[in-house]
N, CA and C atoms as a LAMMPS dump frame, in Angstrom:
ITEM: TIMESTEP
0
ITEM: NUMBER OF ATOMS
276
ITEM: BOX BOUNDS ff ff ff
-5.0000000000000000e+02 5.0000000000000000e+02
-5.0000000000000000e+02 5.0000000000000000e+02
-5.0000000000000000e+02 5.0000000000000000e+02
ITEM: ATOMS id mol type element x y z
1 1 1 N 0.802 -1.182 0
2 1 2 C 0 0 0
3 1 3 C 0.851 1.255 0
4 2 1 N 1.998 1.199 0.59
5 2 2 C 2.82 2.387 0.632
6 2 3 C 3.338 2.763 -0.75
7 3 1 N 3.392 1.836 -1.673
8 3 2 C 3.849 2.16 -3.024
9 3 3 C 2.824 3.017 -3.762
10 4 1 N 1.572 2.999 -3.354
11 4 2 C 0.559 3.835 -3.972
12 4 3 C 0.771 5.3 -3.633
13 5 1 N 1.312 5.592 -2.499
14 5 2 C 1.521 6.967 -2.063
15 5 3 C 2.872 7.494 -2.508
16 6 1 N 3.708 6.691 -3.113
17 6 2 C 4.979 7.142 -3.634
18 6 3 C 6.146 6.962 -2.68
19 7 1 N 5.974 6.387 -1.497
20 7 2 C 7.086 6.16 -0.572
21 7 3 C 7.494 4.699 -0.659
22 8 1 N 8.765 4.45 -0.735
23 8 2 C 9.21 3.049 -0.82
24 8 3 C 9.071 2.351 0.532
25 9 1 N 8.89 1.037 0.525
26 9 2 C 8.801 0.304 1.8
27 9 3 C 10.153 0.301 2.507
28 10 1 N 10.16 0.227 3.853
29 10 2 C 11.436 0.204 4.591
30 10 3 C 12.189 -1.093 4.293
31 11 1 N 13.497 -1.043 4.303
32 11 2 C 14.274 -2.264 4.023
33 11 3 C 14.032 -3.311 5.115
34 12 1 N 13.937 -4.539 4.679
35 12 2 C 13.646 -5.643 5.603
36 12 3 C 14.953 -6.356 5.921
37 13 1 N 15.586 -6.018 7.078
38 13 2 C 16.893 -6.55 7.461
39 13 3 C 16.812 -7.365 8.75
40 14 1 N 15.628 -7.749 9.184
41 14 2 C 15.502 -8.445 10.475
42 14 3 C 16.063 -9.864 10.426
43 15 1 N 16.125 -10.467 9.252
44 15 2 C 16.685 -11.819 9.143
45 15 3 C 18.152 -11.853 9.502
46 16 1 N 18.901 -10.878 9.048
47 16 2 C 20.332 -10.818 9.334
48 16 3 C 20.576 -10.474 10.797
49 17 1 N 19.783 -9.567 11.364
50 17 2 C 19.989 -9.204 12.762
51 17 3 C 19.575 -10.345 13.69
52 18 1 N 18.577 -11.129 13.334
53 18 2 C 18.194 -12.285 14.149
54 18 3 C 19.301 -13.327 14.17
55 19 1 N 19.957 -13.522 13.047
56 19 2 C 21.069 -14.478 13.003
57 19 3 C 22.228 -14.002 13.874
58 20 1 N 22.486 -12.72 13.862
59 20 2 C 23.577 -12.178 14.673
60 20 3 C 23.269 -12.317 16.167
61 21 1 N 22.019 -12.102 16.539
62 21 2 C 21.624 -12.254 17.939
63 21 3 C 21.735 -13.707 18.359
64 22 1 N 21.317 -14.625 17.488
65 22 2 C 21.423 -16.052 17.802
66 22 3 C 22.883 -16.466 17.973
67 23 1 N 23.75 -15.986 17.096
68 23 2 C 25.172 -16.321 17.199
69 23 3 C 25.755 -15.743 18.485
70 24 1 N 25.365 -14.551 18.872
71 24 2 C 25.872 -13.931 20.1
72 24 3 C 25.412 -14.708 21.328
73 25 1 N 24.179 -15.162 21.326
74 25 2 C 23.669 -15.934 22.47
75 25 3 C 24.403 -17.263 22.579
76 26 1 N 24.59 -17.943 21.447
77 26 2 C 25.296 -19.227 21.465
78 26 3 C 26.736 -19.032 21.932
79 27 1 N 27.391 -17.982 21.464
80 27 2 C 28.769 -17.713 21.883
81 27 3 C 28.838 -17.402 23.377
82 28 1 N 27.87 -16.69 23.906
83 28 2 C 27.856 -16.377 25.341
84 28 3 C 27.652 -17.638 26.178
85 29 1 N 26.774 -18.526 25.738
86 29 2 C 26.534 -19.772 26.479
87 29 3 C 27.778 -20.652 26.459
88 30 1 N 28.419 -20.767 25.299
89 30 2 C 29.631 -21.591 25.201
90 30 3 C 30.74 -21.003 26.065
91 31 1 N 30.875 -19.69 26.08
92 31 2 C 31.891 -19.046 26.919
93 31 3 C 31.603 -19.268 28.403
94 32 1 N 30.357 -19.193 28.803
95 32 2 C 29.991 -19.403 30.208
96 32 3 C 30.28 -20.842 30.632
97 33 1 N 29.947 -21.803 29.783
98 33 2 C 30.212 -23.214 30.11
99 33 3 C 31.713 -23.459 30.204
100 34 1 N 32.479 -22.889 29.281
101 34 2 C 33.932 -23.061 29.323
102 34 3 C 34.518 -22.442 30.589
103 35 1 N 34.019 -21.291 30.988
104 35 2 C 34.503 -20.638 32.208
105 35 3 C 34.195 -21.472 33.452
106 36 1 N 33.005 -22.04 33.504
107 36 2 C 32.635 -22.893 34.634
108 36 3 C 33.522 -24.134 34.679
109 37 1 N 33.802 -24.737 33.528
110 37 2 C 34.663 -25.921 33.494
111 37 3 C 36.091 -25.59 33.927
112 38 1 N 36.61 -24.46 33.524
113 38 2 C 37.956 -24.057 33.934
114 38 3 C 38.001 -23.813 35.442
115 39 1 N 36.988 -23.158 35.98
116 39 2 C 36.936 -22.93 37.43
117 39 3 C 36.847 -24.243 38.197
118 40 1 N 36.048 -25.17 37.708
119 40 2 C 35.94 -26.481 38.347
120 40 3 C 37.263 -27.22 38.3
121 41 1 N 37.963 -27.14 37.191
122 41 2 C 39.269 -27.778 37.082
123 41 3 C 40.256 -27.174 38.068
124 42 1 N 40.246 -25.86 38.212
125 42 2 C 41.15 -25.213 39.162
126 42 3 C 40.84 -25.616 40.603
127 43 1 N 39.574 -25.712 40.94
128 43 2 C 39.193 -26.125 42.296
129 43 3 C 39.632 -27.565 42.553
130 44 1 N 39.445 -28.438 41.581
131 44 2 C 39.851 -29.84 41.748
132 44 3 C 41.362 -29.965 41.883
133 45 1 N 42.119 -29.231 41.066
134 45 2 C 43.579 -29.289 41.164
135 45 3 C 44.064 -28.753 42.502
136 46 1 N 43.441 -27.699 43.004
137 46 2 C 43.82 -27.158 44.309
138 46 3 C 43.54 -28.179 45.407
139 47 1 N 42.387 -28.842 45.34
140 47 2 C 42.047 -29.844 46.345
141 47 3 C 43.042 -31.005 46.298
142 48 1 N 43.35 -31.487 45.091
143 48 2 C 44.278 -32.604 44.977
144 48 3 C 45.679 -32.211 45.441
145 49 1 N 46.086 -30.993 45.167
146 49 2 C 47.403 -30.544 45.593
147 49 3 C 47.494 -30.43 47.113
148 50 1 N 46.446 -29.904 47.732
149 50 2 C 46.49 -29.703 49.178
150 50 3 C 46.324 -30.993 49.967
151 51 1 N 45.686 -31.993 49.398
152 51 2 C 45.465 -33.253 50.113
153 51 3 C 46.324 -34.377 49.555
154 52 1 N 47.417 -34.025 48.954
155 52 2 C 48.307 -35.017 48.37
156 52 3 C 49.045 -35.755 49.483
157 53 1 N 48.898 -37.044 49.524
158 53 2 C 49.661 -37.854 50.451
159 53 3 C 49.214 -37.782 51.894
160 54 1 N 48.058 -37.272 52.176
161 54 2 C 47.621 -37.227 53.562
162 54 3 C 46.87 -38.502 53.885
163 55 1 N 47.369 -39.215 54.827
164 55 2 C 46.752 -40.455 55.268
165 55 3 C 46.832 -40.465 56.785
166 56 1 N 45.704 -40.358 57.433
167 56 2 C 45.67 -40.256 58.889
168 56 3 C 45.242 -41.59 59.486
169 57 1 N 45.953 -42.02 60.506
170 57 2 C 45.586 -43.238 61.224
171 57 3 C 45.417 -42.897 62.691
172 58 1 N 44.788 -43.768 63.389
173 58 2 C 44.578 -43.584 64.823
174 58 3 C 45.46 -44.53 65.63
175 59 1 N 46.558 -44.934 65.046
176 59 2 C 47.461 -45.847 65.745
177 59 3 C 48.331 -45.063 66.716
178 60 1 N 48.8 -45.767 67.725
179 60 2 C 49.661 -45.136 68.717
180 60 3 C 51.028 -44.852 68.107
181 61 1 N 51.66 -43.793 68.574
182 61 2 C 52.976 -43.424 68.07
183 61 3 C 54.021 -44.408 68.577
184 62 1 N 54.944 -44.792 67.711
185 62 2 C 56.033 -45.673 68.11
186 62 3 C 55.708 -47.147 68.027
187 63 1 N 54.496 -47.523 67.681
188 63 2 C 54.155 -48.944 67.636
189 63 3 C 54.659 -49.625 66.371
190 64 1 N 55.081 -48.855 65.369
191 64 2 C 55.546 -49.484 64.136
192 64 3 C 56.908 -50.15 64.315
193 65 1 N 57.637 -49.827 65.412
194 65 2 C 58.942 -50.418 65.652
195 65 3 C 58.886 -51.563 66.659
196 66 1 N 57.712 -51.943 67.096
197 66 2 C 57.598 -53.022 68.082
198 66 3 C 57.865 -54.359 67.404
199 67 1 N 58.367 -55.319 68.215
200 67 2 C 58.711 -56.633 67.671
201 67 3 C 57.468 -57.46 67.365
202 68 1 N 56.426 -57.296 68.157
203 68 2 C 55.202 -58.058 67.925
204 68 3 C 54.007 -57.185 68.297
205 69 1 N 52.831 -57.703 67.998
206 69 2 C 51.615 -56.959 68.324
207 69 3 C 51.446 -56.846 69.833
208 70 1 N 51.833 -57.88 70.565
209 70 2 C 51.721 -57.836 72.025
210 70 3 C 52.608 -56.748 72.622
211 71 1 N 53.818 -56.634 72.112
212 71 2 C 54.737 -55.616 72.631
213 71 3 C 54.215 -54.208 72.303
214 72 1 N 53.619 -54.058 71.138
215 72 2 C 53.085 -52.752 70.762
216 72 3 C 51.923 -52.371 71.661
217 73 1 N 51.071 -53.332 71.971
218 73 2 C 49.925 -53.042 72.834
219 73 3 C 50.34 -52.831 74.281
220 74 1 N 51.372 -53.523 74.745
221 74 2 C 51.825 -53.339 76.124
222 74 3 C 52.458 -51.959 76.316
223 75 1 N 53.072 -51.437 75.27
224 75 2 C 53.719 -50.134 75.427
225 75 3 C 52.77 -48.973 75.127
226 76 1 N 51.557 -49.264 74.731
227 76 2 C 50.586 -48.202 74.429
228 76 3 C 50.063 -47.618 75.74
229 77 1 N 50.237 -46.312 75.968
230 77 2 C 49.801 -45.717 77.243
231 77 3 C 48.276 -45.7 77.41
232 78 1 N 47.547 -45.742 76.343
233 78 2 C 46.093 -45.729 76.457
234 78 3 C 45.567 -47.054 76.985
235 79 1 N 46.349 -48.112 76.82
236 79 2 C 45.896 -49.434 77.254
237 79 3 C 46.597 -49.902 78.528
238 80 1 N 47.364 -49.068 79.185
239 80 2 C 48.103 -49.479 80.371
240 80 3 C 47.172 -49.854 81.52
241 81 1 N 46.078 -49.144 81.691
242 81 2 C 45.188 -49.427 82.805
243 81 3 C 44.043 -50.347 82.409
244 82 1 N 44.166 -51.054 81.307
245 82 2 C 43.084 -51.915 80.827
246 82 3 C 42.966 -53.196 81.642
247 83 1 N 43.967 -53.6 82.328
248 83 2 C 43.892 -54.826 83.129
249 83 3 C 45.27 -55.444 83.246
250 84 1 N 45.311 -56.631 83.844
251 84 2 C 46.627 -57.241 84
252 84 3 C 47.027 -57.948 82.707
253 85 1 N 48.318 -58.133 82.521
254 85 2 C 48.835 -58.683 81.262
255 85 3 C 48.95 -60.205 81.294
256 86 1 N 48.577 -60.855 82.397
257 86 2 C 48.697 -62.313 82.461
258 86 3 C 47.602 -62.993 81.647
259 87 1 N 46.482 -62.34 81.524
260 87 2 C 45.383 -62.925 80.754
261 87 3 C 45.307 -62.229 79.397
262 88 1 N 45.63 -62.957 78.353
263 88 2 C 45.633 -62.374 77.02
264 88 3 C 44.49 -62.953 76.203
265 89 1 N 43.958 -62.152 75.352
266 89 2 C 42.905 -62.608 74.429
267 89 3 C 43.408 -62.443 73.013
268 90 1 N 43.189 -63.445 72.212
269 90 2 C 43.583 -63.394 70.812
270 90 3 C 42.336 -63.553 69.967
271 91 1 N 42.17 -62.669 69.023
272 91 2 C 41.026 -62.733 68.113
273 91 3 C 41.533 -63.15 66.735
274 92 1 N 40.91 -64.163 66.221
275 92 2 C 41.334 -64.688 64.921
276 92 3 C 40.26 -64.381 63.891
């Protein structure tokens, strides 16, 4: 109808701008996912570095040099008042 009045129709460029918006959104999502993955990798590497080789036991100190299990238990201060040493129990 606008051609009847002598004015040309406005240029139709929305197809190109829609493609550019779609590409920008996809690029932003890919960048966000990559950033999250890099941050997760850094957190995991920091955790592995800080906990490298840590192994905690609840064994008494100095028992690794005892000749037998009985000697290690007799020298353990936590078990000194457990009873007399004449009666021993062995669990198999």
